[in-house]
C-alpha positions as CSV (number, residue, x, y, z in Angstrom):
1,K,0.0,-0.2,0.3
2,E,2.0,3.3,-1.1
3,V,1.1,6.1,1.0
4,E,1.1,10.1,-0.1
5,P,3.1,12.9,1.4
6,L,1.3,14.0,4.4
7,H,1.4,16.9,6.6
8,L,0.6,15.6,10.0
9,A,0.4,17.1,13.4
10,C,1.5,14.4,16.2
11,T,1.6,14.1,19.8
12,A,4.1,11.2,21.7
13,A,4.7,9.4,24.8
14,T,7.1,7.6,26.7
15,M,5.1,5.0,29.1
16,S,5.4,1.6,30.5
17,D,5.0,-1.8,28.5
18,T,2.7,-3.7,30.0
19,F,0.2,-6.9,28.4
20,P,-2.8,-5.9,27.1
21,V,-5.6,-7.8,28.3
22,K,-7.7,-9.6,25.8
23,E,-10.7,-8.3,27.4
24,D,-10.0,-4.7,27.7
25,I,-12.3,-2.2,26.9
26,N,-10.0,0.3,27.9
27,F,-7.9,1.3,24.9
28,S,-10.5,3.9,23.1
29,Q,-9.8,5.8,26.4
30,E,-5.8,5.0,26.9
31,F,-4.5,5.6,23.3
32,G,-7.3,6.2,20.9
33,L,-10.3,9.0,19.4
34,E,-10.9,9.0,23.0
35,S,-7.4,9.5,25.2
36,E,-5.6,12.9,26.2
37,A,-3.3,12.6,23.6
38,F,-6.0,12.6,20.4
39,L,-8.2,15.3,22.6
40,S,-5.0,17.5,22.6
41,L,-5.1,17.1,18.4
42,Q,-8.4,17.8,18.4
43,S,-8.1,20.8,20.3
44,Y,-5.5,21.7,17.7
45,L,-8.3,21.4,15.0
46,E,-10.6,22.7,16.9
47,G,-8.7,26.1,16.8
48,Q,-6.1,25.9,19.3
49,N,-3.6,27.5,17.2
50,V,-1.5,30.5,16.8
51,E,-4.2,31.6,14.0
52,G,-7.4,30.0,16.0
53,R,-8.3,28.6,12.7
54,K,-10.3,25.6,12.6
55,I,-8.9,22.6,10.6
56,A,-11.0,19.0,9.8
57,L,-10.6,15.8,11.3
58,N,-9.0,13.4,8.4
59,F,-8.8,10.2,9.0
60,P,-7.9,7.5,9.6
61,V,-6.0,9.1,12.6
62,F,-2.5,7.6,13.1
63,L,-1.1,4.9,15.9
64,T,2.7,4.8,15.9
65,V,4.1,2.3,18.9
66,T,7.5,2.2,19.2
67,P,8.6,-0.5,21.7
68,L,11.8,0.6,23.1
69,L,14.7,-0.6,25.5
70,N,14.4,-1.3,29.4
71,N,9.9,-2.3,28.9
72,T,9.0,1.0,27.0
73,V,7.1,1.9,24.8
74,E,6.5,5.4,22.3
75,R,2.7,5.7,21.5
76,A,2.5,8.6,19.1
77,I,-0.9,9.2,18.0
78,C,-0.7,11.9,14.3
79,V,-4.1,13.6,12.2
80,W,-3.0,14.3,8.9
81,L,-3.4,18.0,8.0
82,S,-2.9,18.0,4.1
83,N,-1.1,16.5,1.5
84,F,1.7,17.6,-0.6
85,S,3.8,16.8,-3.9
86,S,5.9,13.4,-3.7
87,L,8.3,15.2,-6.2
88,I,9.0,18.1,-2.9
89,P,11.8,16.2,-0.4
90,P,9.8,16.2,3.2
91,E,13.0,18.4,4.4
92,M,11.9,21.2,1.9
93,D,8.6,20.8,2.1
94,R,9.2,21.4,5.8
95,H,11.2,25.1,5.7
96,L,8.6,26.2,3.3
97,G,5.4,24.1,3.4
98,F,4.6,24.4,7.1
99,L,4.1,28.8,6.6
100,E,0.4,27.4,5.6
101,I,0.0,25.3,9.0
102,P,-1.3,27.1,11.7
103,Q,1.4,26.4,14.8
104,P,-0.2,24.4,17.4
105,Q,-0.2,26.7,20.9
106,N,0.8,22.9,22.5
107,P,3.9,22.3,23.5
108,K,3.4,18.7,23.0
109,I,2.3,19.2,19.6
110,E,4.5,18.7,16.7
111,I,4.3,19.3,13.2
112,Y,5.8,16.9,10.2
113,A,5.8,16.2,7.3
114,S,5.7,12.5,6.5
115,G,7.1,11.9,3.0
116,K,5.7,8.8,1.2
117,K,6.0,5.6,1.8
118,I,5.0,1.7,1.4
119,K,3.6,-0.3,3.8
120,Y,2.5,-3.8,3.9
121,A,-0.6,-3.4,5.8
122,R,-3.6,-5.9,6.8
123,T,-7.0,-4.6,7.4
124,F,-9.7,-5.9,9.7
125,S,-12.5,-4.9,11.0
126,G,-14.6,-5.2,14.6
127,F,-13.5,-4.1,17.6
128,A,-10.1,-3.2,19.0
129,N,-7.8,-3.1,21.8
130,D,-4.4,-3.8,22.4
131,W,-4.5,-7.4,22.8
132,I,-6.2,-7.1,18.9
133,Y,-3.8,-5.2,17.7
134,R,-0.9,-6.6,18.7
135,K,-2.3,-10.3,17.5
136,E,-3.4,-8.8,13.8
137,V,0.3,-7.1,14.2
138,K,2.3,-10.0,14.5
139,K,-0.2,-11.7,11.9
140,L,1.4,-9.6,9.3
141,L,5.1,-9.7,10.6
142,D,4.5,-13.5,10.3
143,A,3.1,-13.2,7.0
144,I,6.1,-10.8,6.1
145,I,8.8,-13.0,6.8
146,E,7.2,-15.8,5.3
147,N,6.3,-13.8,2.1
148,G,10.5,-13.5,2.5
149,D,9.7,-9.8,2.5
150,G,11.2,-9.4,5.8
151,E,14.3,-8.1,5.0
152,M,13.3,-4.9,3.0
153,M,10.8,-3.6,6.1
154,D,11.6,-1.6,9.1
155,F,10.2,-3.2,12.3
156,R,11.0,-1.2,14.7
157,S,8.1,-0.2,14.8
158,Y,4.1,-0.8,13.5
159,C,1.5,1.4,12.1
160,V,-2.2,1.5,13.5
161,D,-4.8,3.1,11.2
162,I,-7.8,3.7,12.8
163,E,-10.2,4.5,10.0
164,G,-14.0,5.4,11.7
165,G,-16.5,2.8,12.2
166,N,-15.3,-0.3,13.1
167,K,-12.4,-0.4,10.3
168,H,-8.5,-0.7,11.3
169,T,-5.6,-1.3,9.6
170,V,-2.2,-2.1,11.2
171,S,1.3,-2.2,8.8
172,F,4.8,-1.9,9.1
173,V,7.2,0.1,6.4
174,K,9.0,-0.7,4.1
175,K,12.7,0.3,4.6
176,V,13.8,3.7,2.5
177,L,17.3,2.8,0.5
178,Q,19.7,6.1,1.1
179,E,20.5,7.3,-2.3
């Protein structure tokens, strides 16, 4: 699955990496669309930015999970603000394009230019929580390795796309080869 270059507003936190329980029903409040992190992004979109400008909420919302050393994990949640041309390197777009994107008032929110990516993805429907996401990510990881594509993947983190309704996608990004 190819993902076009996007401008993102993100907030991230590092926390203890506890193992989830199958029956967990608090995922949305802890990490998803009802979490404190997402609500801060929603406030930014609703005008809590230096221009007081309202910005539409686009779906999917992206959750990125990066396991770290010493049993911690970084969890980032991002909303996408706009697209930009794949001809423009993200560094140049950041240098020029952010003039059109209002800066957040909340210091925990950062604006990023994310370049074009190739993702290996698995989509599923229904109720989801941390346990189910990890199970789906493991199935995807096993399928990528079984298919012989493991060498080209970045397995350091995975992404969960919350599409609204009960549709979810888990993915890994293909490594970017330096020119």
